[in-house]
C-alpha positions in Angstrom: 56.6 94.3 88.8 59.4 96.6 87.6 61.8 93.7 87.7 59.5 91.6 85.4 59.2 94.4 82.9 63.0 94.8 82.9 63.4 91.1 82.3 61.2 91.1 79.3 63.0 94.2 77.9 66.2 92.6 78.2 64.8 89.3 76.5 63.4 91.5 73.5 66.8 93.1 72.9 68.7 89.8 73.2 66.3 88.3 70.5 66.5 91.2 68.2 70.4 91.2 68.5 70.4 87.5 67.6 68.3 87.9 64.6 69.7 91.0 63.1 72.3 89.4 60.9 70.5 86.1 60.5 67.7 86.4 57.9 66.8 83.3 56.1 66.7 83.3 52.3 65.4 80.8 49.8 68.8 79.5 49.2 69.8 79.3 52.9 66.8 79.4 55.3 66.9 80.0 59.0 66.6 77.1 61.5 65.0 78.7 64.4 64.9 77.2 67.9 62.6 77.8 70.8 62.6 76.0 74.1 60.3 76.1 76.9 60.7 74.3 80.2 58.6 71.3 79.0 59.3 71.2 75.3 61.6 72.2 72.4 60.6 73.5 69.0 62.5 74.0 65.8 61.4 75.3 62.4 63.0 76.2 59.2 62.1 79.6 58.0 62.3 81.6 54.7 62.2 85.2 55.8 62.0 86.7 52.5 58.6 85.0 51.9 57.7 85.0 55.4 56.8 81.4 55.5 57.8 78.2 57.5 59.1 75.6 55.3 59.5 72.7 57.9 58.6 72.4 61.6 59.2 70.0 64.4 58.6 69.9 68.0 58.5 67.5 71.0 54.7 67.8 70.9 54.3 66.5 67.3 52.1 63.5 67.1 54.8 61.4 65.4 57.4 62.3 68.0 55.3 62.2 71.1 55.8 58.3 71.3 59.5 58.6 71.0 59.9 61.2 73.6 58.7 60.7 77.1 59.3 64.2 78.4 60.1 67.1 75.9 62.2 69.2 78.1 65.5 67.3 78.0 68.4 66.7 75.9 67.2 63.3 74.5 64.0 65.1 73.3 66.1 67.8 71.6 68.2 65.1 69.8 65.0 63.6 68.5 63.5 66.9 67.3 66.9 67.8 65.7 67.0 64.7 63.7 63.4 65.0 62.8 63.6 68.6 61.5 66.7 67.7 59.5 65.2 64.8 57.8 62.0 66.8 56.9 64.3 69.7 55.5 66.4 67.2 53.5 63.1 65.8 52.3 62.3 69.3 50.8 65.7 69.7 49.3 67.1 72.1 52.0 70.7 71.2 52.8 72.2 74.5 54.1 70.7 76.7 56.8 71.5 79.5 59.2 71.3 78.4 62.8 69.3 81.0 65.0 69.6 80.0 68.6 67.0 82.6 69.5 69.3 84.1 72.0 69.7 81.0 74.1 73.2 79.8 75.1 74.6 77.2 72.8 74.5 74.8 75.5 72.5 71.9 76.7 69.2 71.3 74.6 70.1 74.0 72.0 73.5 72.3 71.4 71.9 68.9 71.3 69.4 69.9 68.7 72.1 71.6 66.5 74.5 68.6 66.6 71.6 66.1 66.0 70.5 68.2 62.9 74.2 68.3 61.6 74.5 64.6 62.1 71.4 64.0 60.2 72.8 66.0 57.2 72.2 69.7 57.5 75.1 72.0 57.3 75.3 75.4 59.1 
């Protein structure tokens, strides 16, 4: 039980450290990524207003048909492209990338590269 508590404490510290210098502003909101074992989620957040401007996930109704399984790199690419298109539709071109303490590798990297390819700059 102690090992689990320590693991969660380390996770909390990692997430706080990752977000410390990355607050989203109206001019440059934050693109936040969360990944679970079976899905991946991305949202564009304005931290000053405390609101989510755009969101996309592998569980979204419009993406569920395009993605067979949400926990792989192919799903991350689809979600990255979808969140970038939605952000560009709202006039958001520049964002701050918040990887949420995850390594910039695999699904997180695929999502970021797909968002860049779709037109977001960070």
